[in-house]
C-alpha positions in Angstrom: 14.5 18.0 -4.8 15.1 15.1 -7.2 12.7 13.2 -9.5 12.0 9.5 -9.8 9.9 7.0 -11.7 8.5 3.9 -10.2 8.9 1.0 -12.6 6.0 -0.8 -11.3 4.1 0.7 -14.1 6.0 -1.8 -16.5 7.2 -4.7 -14.4 7.8 -6.3 -11.1 11.3 -7.5 -12.1 13.6 -5.3 -14.1 15.9 -7.2 -16.5 17.8 -6.5 -19.7 14.5 -6.4 -21.5 13.8 -3.0 -19.9 17.2 -1.4 -20.9 15.4 0.9 -23.6 12.9 1.9 -20.9 15.8 3.1 -18.6 17.2 4.9 -21.7 13.9 6.7 -22.1 13.4 7.7 -18.5 17.0 9.1 -18.4 16.3 11.0 -21.7 13.2 12.6 -20.2 15.2 14.1 -17.4 14.5 11.9 -14.3 17.1 11.7 -11.7 16.2 8.1 -10.5 14.1 5.1 -10.9 12.3 3.0 -8.3 13.1 -0.7 -8.7 10.7 -3.3 -7.7 12.3 -6.1 -5.6 9.8 -9.0 -5.5 11.8 -11.9 -6.9 14.9 -12.2 -4.7 16.1 -15.7 -5.9 19.1 -14.4 -7.9 21.3 -11.5 -7.2 22.7 -11.5 -11.0 19.9 -9.4 -12.5 20.2 -6.8 -9.8 24.0 -6.7 -10.2 23.6 -6.2 -14.0 21.2 -3.4 -13.3 23.6 -1.7 -11.1 26.1 -1.4 -14.0 23.4 -0.1 -16.2 22.2 2.5 -13.9 25.8 3.7 -13.1 26.5 4.0 -16.9 23.3 6.0 -17.3 24.0 8.2 -14.3 20.5 7.2 -12.7 20.2 6.9 -9.0 17.8 4.2 -7.5 15.4 3.6 -4.7 13.4 0.4 -4.3 10.0 -0.8 -3.3 8.8 -4.2 -2.1 5.8 -5.6 0.0 5.3 -8.2 2.8 3.0 -11.3 2.7 1.4 -13.4 5.3 4.5 -15.8 5.3 6.8 -12.9 6.5 4.3 -10.6 8.2 6.3 -8.3 10.6 3.2 -8.0 12.9 2.4 -11.8 13.1 1.9 -13.4 16.6 4.1 -16.0 15.4 7.8 -15.4 16.1 9.0 -17.6 13.5 7.2 -15.5 10.9 8.4 -12.3 12.4 11.9 -13.8 12.1 11.1 -14.6 8.4 10.3 -10.9 8.0 13.6 -9.7 9.2 15.3 -12.2 7.0 13.2 -11.3 4.0 13.9 -7.6 4.5 17.6 -8.3 4.8 17.6 -10.3 1.6 15.6 -7.5 -0.4 18.2 -4.9 0.8 21.0 -7.4 -0.2 19.4 -7.2 -3.8 19.2 -3.4 -3.4 22.9 -3.1 -2.5 23.6 -4.7 -5.9 22.2 -1.8 -7.8 23.0 1.1 -5.4 19.7 1.4 -3.8 19.4 4.3 -1.4 16.0 3.9 0.1 13.7 0.8 0.5 10.2 1.9 0.6 6.7 0.3 0.6 4.1 -1.0 3.1 6.8 -3.1 4.7 5.3 -2.9 8.1 2.7 -5.5 7.7 1.2 -8.0 5.1 -0.5 -6.3 2.2 -4.1 -7.5 1.8 -4.2 -9.3 4.9 -6.9 -8.3 7.4 -7.6 -9.3 10.9 -11.1 -7.9 11.1 -10.4 -5.4 13.9 -8.2 -2.4 14.4 -4.4 -2.8 15.2 -3.7 -4.1 18.7 -1.1 -2.9 21.2 0.5 -6.4 20.8 0.8 -6.0 17.0 2.4 -2.6 17.4 5.0 -4.0 19.7 5.7 -7.0 17.5 6.3 -4.7 14.6 8.4 -2.2 16.6 10.6 -5.3 17.6 10.7 -6.6 14.2 11.8 -3.3 12.6 14.4 -2.6 15.4 16.1 -5.8 14.2 15.4 -4.9 10.6 16.9 -1.5 11.0 20.2 -2.9 12.0 20.3 -5.0 8.9 19.5 -1.8 6.9 22.3 0.1 8.6 24.7 -2.6 7.8 23.8 -2.5 4.1 23.5 1.3 3.9 20.0 1.4 2.8 17.4 3.5 4.7 13.9 1.9 5.1 10.9 4.2 4.5 7.7 2.7 5.9 4.7 3.6 3.7 1.2 3.7 5.1 -1.6 2.6 2.9 -5.3 3.4 2.8 -7.7 1.3 4.9 -8.9 -0.7 2.0 -5.4 -2.2 1.3 -4.2 -3.0 4.7 -5.2 -2.1 8.5 -2.1 -1.8 10.5 -0.7 1.9 9.4 -3.3 3.9 7.4 -2.5 7.4 8.5 0.4 9.8 9.1 -0.2 9.9 12.8 0.1 6.1 13.2 3.3 5.8 11.0 5.0 8.6 12.9 4.1 6.9 16.2 5.6 3.7 14.9 8.9 4.9 13.4 9.5 7.0 16.6 8.9 3.9 18.7 11.4 2.0 16.5 13.7 4.9 17.1 16.5 4.1 14.5 18.0 6.4 12.0 17.6 3.7 9.3 13.9 3.3 9.9 11.9 6.4 8.7 8.8 6.9 6.7 7.5 7.9 3.3 4.6 10.0 2.3 2.1 9.2 -0.7 -0.2 11.8 -2.0 -2.8 8.9 -3.1 -3.1 7.3 0.2 -3.2 10.7 1.9 -5.9 11.8 -0.4 -8.0 9.0 1.1 -7.1 9.0 4.8 -6.0 12.6 5.7 -8.0 15.8 6.3 -5.5 17.9 4.1 -2.2 17.4 2.3 -0.5 20.4 3.9 -1.3 19.4 7.4 -0.4 15.8 7.0 2.9 16.6 5.5 3.7 18.9 8.3 2.8 16.3 10.9 5.5 13.8 9.5 8.1 16.3 8.2 10.7 15.2 10.7 10.3 11.6 9.9 9.8 11.6 6.0 12.6 10.6 3.9 10.8 9.7 0.6 7.6 10.8 -1.3 5.3 9.4 -3.9 3.5 11.6 -6.3 0.5 9.8 -7.1 -3.0 10.9 -8.5 -6.2 9.9 -6.9 -7.1 7.5 -9.7 -3.4 6.3 -10.0 -3.2 8.0 -13.5 -1.1 11.0 -14.5 -0.2 13.4 -11.7 -2.1 16.7 -12.1 -5.2 15.3 -13.9 -7.3 14.3 -10.9 -8.5 15.3 -7.5 -5.5 15.4 -5.2 -5.0 18.7 -3.8 -1.7 19.6 -5.5 -1.5 23.2 -4.2 -1.6 21.9 -0.7 0.9 19.1 -1.5 3.6 21.2 -3.0 3.3 24.0 -0.5 3.4 21.5 2.3 6.6 20.1 0.9 8.1 23.5 0.6 7.1 24.5 4.1 8.4 21.2 5.7 11.8 21.7 3.9 11.8 18.4 2.3 14.6 17.9 -0.2 14.6 14.2 -1.2 13.1 12.2 -4.0 9.7 12.9 -5.6 9.0 9.7 -7.2 5.9 9.3 -9.4 3.9 6.2 -8.9 1.1 5.2 -11.3 -0.5 1.8 -12.2 -1.8 0.4 -15.4 -3.2 -2.9 -16.9 0.0 -4.2 -18.5 0.7 -6.6 -15.5 -2.6 -8.5 -14.8 -1.5 -9.7 -11.4 -0.5 -6.1 -10.3 -3.6 -4.5 -12.0 -5.7 -6.7 -9.8 -3.8 -6.1 -6.6 -4.1 -2.3 -7.3 -7.7 -2.6 -8.5 -6.9 -0.9 -11.9 -9.9 -2.1 -14.0 -9.6 0.5 -16.9 -7.2 2.4 -18.8 -6.2 5.5 -17.0 -3.9 7.0 -19.6 -3.2 6.5 -23.4 0.4 5.2 -23.0 2.8 4.6 -20.0 5.3 7.0 -21.3 2.7 9.8 -21.3 2.7 9.2 -17.4 6.5 9.9 -17.3 6.6 12.8 -19.7 3.4 14.7 -18.5 3.9 13.6 -14.8 7.6 14.9 -14.9 6.4 18.2 -16.6 3.8 18.6 -13.9 6.2 18.1 -11.0 8.9 20.4 -12.5 6.2 23.1 -13.2 5.2 23.0 -9.5 8.8 23.1 -8.2 
């Protein structure tokens, strides 16, 4: 398995200001970084980033989210079309820096709730949207990894079972799923069982503690997590995801109201040491 670090701990838009950070992450021994793609207006920063990552020998994955204006499960076909166009533009930005996998809760709008359980219509709208988006993904050579979140952040896909059903209905090799230990800690009965249930569809994994702090310092059942991965035969990226208060808007979105660690680099250093000790 390979290790990655999600840069959302520092920024929602990677620029030359983060060159030193990339140097540090590489020096610590990470194989990859996960790049946020939220601002898609200009390809130039991503093209520059691609050259920087290549020079460092760092691979890359990417993360993004969807909003009400491009919600893949909207009853409005115009909005669903906007979702396909947005995902294609995100992946165009990812192409510029050599992105291998685009992950995140891209199946529906984050923070938008209907007030009821997902409907059959929403499921079919989402499947239709992602069958089209997967064709775009294949053309760009980037696999999509749909991430389920916990029920407090969205309502459409919140469990392994739901997400497996969704990607199997999409039925496209460029639309698979990812597994996140944080969300599983909330929504699943056990890490090992959950990982086994989605092993055939999982192409990406987030290592995230129950409080979003340093992996290995909280309540996630890590013995089950790592044994589940071993039993499943997973051999992709293990990307550390943590959140702090450096970015007020992101801290509010992720409900981080207190400091969870002394320093962001501690998350990298201690988190990587923890992952490697378990591997």
